[in-house]
C-alpha positions, 0 to 999 in steps of 0.5 A: 454909676459914674461915681462907682467907675471913678472910684474903681479907676482911682483904686486901680491907679493907686494899686498900679502906682504901688506895684510900680514903686515896688518894682522900682525899689526892687531894681534899686532905682528908689529907696523910699522905705526906712529900714531903721530909725535915725539917731537924732541925738548924734546930730549937732545941736544949735540953740536959737538963742546962740544963732540970734546973739551974733557971738561966735560962729561963721560971720562973727558980726552982730545980727541986724 
């Protein structure tokens, strides 16, 4: 019987938190849903080899 009560309390807590997050989102306090996919091709690309070579970039010295 205790397991059933514990499971019911867990379900009530999850539903309560879900409603609370939706309420906060409606009021503009949080924005946790993504509306569109982020375009990762627009981000600058850096290869690991160029980071480890020590040529160019900020710092300009050899990596130790």
